[in-house]
C-alpha positions in Angstrom: -16.8 -29.8 5.2 -13.1 -28.5 4.7 -10.7 -30.6 3.4 -7.3 -29.4 3.1 -4.3 -30.9 1.4 -1.1 -31.8 3.2 2.2 -32.0 1.0 5.5 -33.2 1.4 8.9 -31.7 0.0 12.4 -33.0 0.4 15.4 -30.9 1.1 16.4 -29.0 -1.9 12.9 -29.0 -3.4 11.6 -25.9 -5.1 8.0 -25.0 -3.3 7.6 -21.9 -5.1 9.2 -20.1 -8.3 9.4 -16.4 -8.6 7.3 -15.3 -11.7 5.4 -18.5 -12.1 1.5 -18.1 -12.4 0.5 -20.6 -10.1 -1.1 -18.6 -7.2 -4.3 -20.1 -6.5 -3.0 -21.6 -3.3 -1.0 -21.0 -0.5 0.9 -23.1 2.2 1.2 -23.1 5.8 4.3 -24.7 7.3 3.7 -27.8 9.6 7.2 -29.1 10.0 10.7 -28.4 8.5 12.3 -24.9 7.4 12.4 -23.0 4.0 14.3 -20.2 2.7 12.7 -17.3 0.7 14.5 -15.0 -1.8 13.4 -12.4 -4.1 15.9 -11.7 -7.1 19.1 -13.4 -7.5 21.0 -10.9 -5.2 18.6 -10.4 -2.3 19.2 -11.7 1.4 17.2 -14.7 2.1 14.7 -15.0 4.8 14.0 -18.5 6.9 10.6 -19.5 7.8 9.5 -22.4 9.9 6.2 -23.9 11.3 3.4 -21.7 11.5 4.6 -19.2 8.7 2.9 -18.8 5.4 4.2 -19.3 1.9 2.7 -17.7 -1.3 0.2 -15.8 0.8 0.7 -12.6 -0.9 0.6 -13.7 -4.5 -2.4 -16.1 -3.8 -4.6 -13.1 -2.4 -3.5 -10.7 -5.0 -3.9 -13.1 -7.8 -0.5 -12.4 -9.1 2.7 -14.4 -10.4 4.7 -15.4 -7.2 6.9 -12.7 -6.0 9.8 -14.7 -4.6 11.3 -18.2 -4.8 11.0 -20.6 -1.8 13.2 -23.4 -1.5 13.0 -26.4 1.3 16.0 -26.2 3.2 14.9 -29.2 5.1 12.4 -32.2 4.7 9.1 -29.9 4.8 5.5 -30.6 5.6 3.0 -28.0 4.6 -0.7 -27.6 4.4 -1.9 -26.2 0.8 -5.2 -23.9 1.2 -6.7 -23.1 -2.3 -8.0 -19.6 -2.3 -11.6 -20.7 -2.8 -11.2 -22.5 0.5 -10.5 -19.5 2.5 -13.8 -18.3 3.5 -14.5 -21.9 4.9 -11.2 -21.9 6.6 -12.3 -18.5 8.4 -15.1 -20.1 9.9 -13.6 -23.2 10.8 -10.3 -21.7 12.2 -10.8 -18.0 12.8 -7.3 -17.4 14.4 -5.4 -18.6 11.4 -7.2 -15.9 9.3 -6.5 -13.4 12.0 -2.9 -14.4 11.8 -2.8 -13.9 8.1 -4.2 -10.4 8.4 -2.1 -9.5 11.1 1.0 -10.8 9.2 0.1 -8.5 6.1 -0.4 -5.5 8.3 3.1 -6.1 9.7 4.5 -6.4 6.6 2.8 -3.6 5.0 4.1 -1.4 7.7 7.7 -2.9 7.1 7.3 -2.3 3.4 6.2 1.3 4.1 9.5 2.0 5.9 11.7 0.4 3.3 9.9 2.6 0.5 10.3 5.5 2.5 14.0 5.0 3.1 14.7 4.0 -0.5 12.6 6.6 -2.3 13.2 9.5 -0.2 16.4 8.2 2.0 14.8 9.0 5.4 12.1 6.9 7.4 10.0 9.1 9.6 9.4 7.3 13.0 6.4 7.0 15.1 7.0 10.3 17.1 4.0 12.4 17.5 6.1 15.6 17.0 6.1 14.6 13.2 2.3 15.4 13.5 3.3 19.0 13.6 5.7 18.8 10.3 2.5 17.4 8.7 0.3 20.4 9.6 3.0 22.8 8.9 3.4 21.2 5.2 -0.2 21.6 4.5 -0.5 25.1 6.0 2.1 26.1 3.7 0.4 24.6 0.6 -2.6 26.5 1.8 -4.7 23.3 2.2 -6.1 24.6 5.6 -8.7 22.2 6.1 -6.1 19.4 6.2 -3.6 21.6 8.3 -6.3 22.4 11.0 -7.1 18.7 11.4 -3.4 17.8 11.9 -2.8 20.5 14.4 -5.8 19.3 16.5 -4.3 15.7 16.3 -1.0 17.1 17.4 -2.4 18.8 20.3 -4.2 15.6 21.5 -0.9 13.9 22.0 -0.4 16.6 24.7 2.9 17.9 23.5 5.6 19.5 25.5 7.9 20.6 23.2 8.2 24.3 22.1 5.7 23.6 19.1 2.9 23.5 21.7 2.2 27.2 21.8 2.5 27.4 17.9 0.3 24.7 17.3 -2.4 26.1 19.7 -2.3 29.6 18.1 -2.5 28.1 14.4 -5.4 26.0 15.4 -7.3 28.8 16.9 -6.5 30.9 13.9 -7.6 28.4 11.2 -10.6 26.9 12.9 -13.0 29.5 12.2 -12.2 29.6 8.3 -12.2 25.9 7.6 -14.5 23.2 7.2 -12.7 20.1 8.5 -14.8 17.4 9.9 -14.7 14.4 12.5 -11.9 15.8 14.8 -12.9 13.2 17.1 -14.4 9.6 16.4 -18.1 9.3 16.3 -20.3 6.4 16.7 -21.8 6.4 13.3 -21.2 3.4 11.1 -20.8 5.8 7.9 -19.3 9.4 7.8 -18.9 11.6 4.7 -15.9 13.8 4.2 -15.7 16.8 1.8 -13.0 17.1 -0.8 -9.4 17.8 0.7 -10.4 16.9 4.2 -8.1 14.7 6.5 -9.5 11.4 7.6 -6.2 10.8 9.8 -2.8 11.9 10.1 0.4 9.7 9.9 2.0 9.4 13.4 -1.2 9.9 15.1 -2.9 7.1 17.0 -5.6 5.4 15.5 -8.4 2.6 16.2 -10.3 2.6 13.2 -10.3 1.2 9.7 -12.4 2.5 6.7 -14.2 1.0 3.5 -14.8 3.3 0.9 -18.6 3.4 -0.2 -18.0 6.3 -2.6 -15.4 8.8 -3.9 -11.8 8.6 -3.7 -9.2 8.7 -1.0 -5.4 9.6 -1.2 -2.9 7.8 1.0 0.1 10.0 1.4 3.3 10.6 3.6 5.2 13.9 4.2 8.9 13.4 4.1 11.6 16.1 3.8 9.2 18.6 3.1 7.6 16.9 0.2 4.1 15.0 0.0 4.3 11.5 -1.6 1.2 9.9 -2.8 1.3 6.3 -2.0 -2.0 5.3 -3.4 -5.2 6.6 -4.6 -8.0 4.3 -3.6 -11.6 4.1 -4.6 -15.0 2.4 -4.1 -14.9 -0.9 -2.3 -11.3 -0.4 -1.1 -10.0 -0.7 2.8 -7.6 1.5 4.5 -6.2 2.2 7.8 -6.2 -1.6 8.9 -2.7 -1.4 10.2 -3.2 0.9 13.2 -6.4 -0.9 14.1 -4.7 -4.4 14.0 -1.2 -3.6 15.3 -2.3 -0.7 18.0 0.6 1.5 16.7 0.5 5.0 15.3 -0.7 5.5 11.6 2.1 5.2 8.9 0.5 7.3 6.5 -2.1 10.0 6.0 -5.6 9.4 4.3 -6.9 12.5 2.7 -10.5 12.8 0.7 -9.2 13.5 -2.8 -12.9 13.8 -3.8 -16.2 13.9 -1.5 -16.3 10.5 0.0 -18.5 8.4 2.1 -16.8 5.8 4.3 -18.0 2.8 6.2 -16.0 2.8 9.8 -14.8 -0.3 11.5 -13.4 0.0 14.9 -11.9 -2.9 17.1 -15.4 -4.0 18.6 -17.0 -4.4 15.2 -14.0 -5.7 13.5 -13.9 -8.7 16.2 -17.7 -9.3 15.4 -16.9 -9.1 11.7 -14.5 -11.8 12.0 -16.6 -14.3 13.3 -19.9 -13.6 11.6 -19.0 -12.3 8.2 -16.3 -14.5 6.6 -16.9 -13.1 2.9 -15.9 -9.6 4.3 -12.9 -10.9 6.2 -11.9 -12.7 2.7 -12.3 -9.5 1.1 -10.0 -7.5 3.5 -7.5 -10.3 3.0 -7.6 -9.8 -0.6 -7.1 -6.1 -0.4 -4.2 -6.3 1.9 -2.5 -9.1 -0.6 -3.0 -6.7 -3.5 -1.4 -3.8 -1.5 1.3 -5.8 -0.3 1.9 -7.1 -4.0 1.9 -3.4 -5.1 4.4 -2.3 -2.5 6.8 -5.2 -3.8 6.7 -3.9 -7.2 7.1 -0.2 -5.8 10.0 -1.6 -3.9 11.6 -2.8 -7.5 10.8 0.7 -8.6 12.5 2.5 -5.9 15.7 1.0 -6.9 15.9 2.2 -10.5 18.4 5.0 -11.0 17.0 7.2 -13.9 14.0 9.3 -13.7 12.4 8.3 -16.9 12.9 4.6 -16.1 11.1 5.0 -12.7 8.4 7.1 -14.5 7.5 4.3 -17.3 7.9 1.6 -14.5 5.4 3.3 -12.2 3.1 3.9 -15.1 3.4 0.4 -15.8 2.6 -0.6 -12.3 -0.7 1.5 -12.2 -1.9 -0.3 -15.4 -1.0 -3.5 -13.8 -3.2 -2.6 -10.7 -6.0 -2.1 -13.4 -5.4 -5.7 -14.4 -4.3 -4.6 -18.1 -2.9 -7.8 -19.9 0.2 -6.7 -21.7 0.9 -9.9 -23.2 -2.5 -10.0 -25.6 -2.6 -6.2 -26.5 0.0 -6.3 -29.3 0.6 -2.7 -30.3 -2.8 -1.3 -29.1 -2.8 2.5 -27.8 -4.0 3.4 -24.4 -5.3 6.6 -23.0 -4.6 7.2 -19.2 -6.0 9.1 -16.7 -2.5 10.1 -15.2 -0.5 13.4 -15.7 3.2 13.3 -16.0 3.4 15.0 -12.7 1.3 12.3 -11.1 4.2 9.9 -12.0 6.7 11.9 -10.7 4.8 12.5 -7.6 4.2 8.6 -7.4 8.1 8.0 -7.7 8.9 10.2 -4.8 11.2 12.2 -7.0 12.9 15.4 -5.5 12.5 18.7 -7.5 15.7 18.4 -9.5 14.9 14.9 -10.6 11.2 15.7 -11.2 12.4 18.2 -13.9 14.7 15.8 -15.5 12.0 13.2 -15.7 9.3 15.2 -16.7 11.4 16.6 -19.6 12.6 13.3 -20.5 9.1 11.8 -20.6 7.6 14.6 -22.4 10.3 14.3 -25.1 9.8 10.4 -25.3 8.0 9.5 -28.7 6.2 6.6 -27.0 3.9 8.9 -25.5 1.8 12.0 -26.2 -0.2 14.6 -23.9 -3.9 14.7 -24.7 -6.0 17.2 -22.5 -3.0 17.0 -19.8 -3.2 13.1 -19.5 -0.7 10.6 -20.9 -1.6 8.6 -24.0 0.4 5.4 -24.7 1.0 4.9 -28.5 2.3 1.4 -28.0 1.5 -0.2 -24.7 3.5 -3.3 -25.3 6.6 -1.6 -26.0 6.4 0.6 -22.8 5.7 -2.6 -20.7 9.1 -4.2 -22.2 11.0 -1.2 -21.3 9.6 -1.3 -17.8 10.5 -5.2 -17.6 14.1 -5.0 -18.9 14.9 -1.7 -16.6 13.9 -3.6 -13.6 15.6 -6.9 -14.7 18.9 -5.1 -15.1 18.7 -3.6 -11.7 17.4 -6.8 -9.8 19.4 -9.4 -11.2 
């Protein structure tokens, strides 16, 4: 039997405080209105009945990412994370609303990150698929380029790029090993290394769960490829297009050979009603991804390339659940190159050069077999924390 607690807060009360490590539950507003604010100088957002509070931190199991204050007397339902699977069984629409809220917020965060990092937001215009194809052709990654040209042609374009795309596709297709130009009925698919799974700005109706291998989530903006994330076994991706019925906001590319479980709209609806544990895992995945994007948004506001690169390195360690508070002065070997950090920050060519030079000359690090070795992880984390605190307060 699912028993949910109802809490009352008077006007002016703090429901959630940014930075507090009390994220084992979230709230659903029944009555009243609250304000949400991240950082001292950020704009407030107002929420009311039916909205969720603290849900990102709860599912990511991270400290709270915003402060929430009752603007009026407020009545909320408190849901512990451990109760979520039962909530799905007893109230499927609530679970679906949380998932769709996450998907919508993720798309908004994608746009904000792209605008802040690369000073441009690519819209959902299908013509952008042609730009993606051209970028990967110039980079001589032909398996990706031919797949993107095909996806562009599927949109039945009428622009001057139509003839070019047709000729490029015909010329590249015999020389490449791209797979799954069209969806197939199989529940699992295997992609070779450097194969495109889907292209940004293309329509899509499938999400994927990685069973083996690694997948890079990327965007091409202003002629640059930005790696948003590298996902591994158990991770899910592609859910936004499935849930919102909108074009893909980013591309997915097999970083290694990978095997993926395919979820389309039909079997997703079946999963919601019959597999609450899987839906709970999906919600957790989305929560972790959103938490990471909030951190990346902080990173995008940093100005100095070296500050951005150190902070993005700390973010990768935070994703791995490294506890900076108990490590003291312990050292750590990472799997990241200096160029990896610059790419994750979305630095342009000039700032990449500045950032890499500064990083290579920073005595807090050394390079072992091309990968970054941290001499004092606590000091590096402090540098990241104070850089963000200075910008955001």
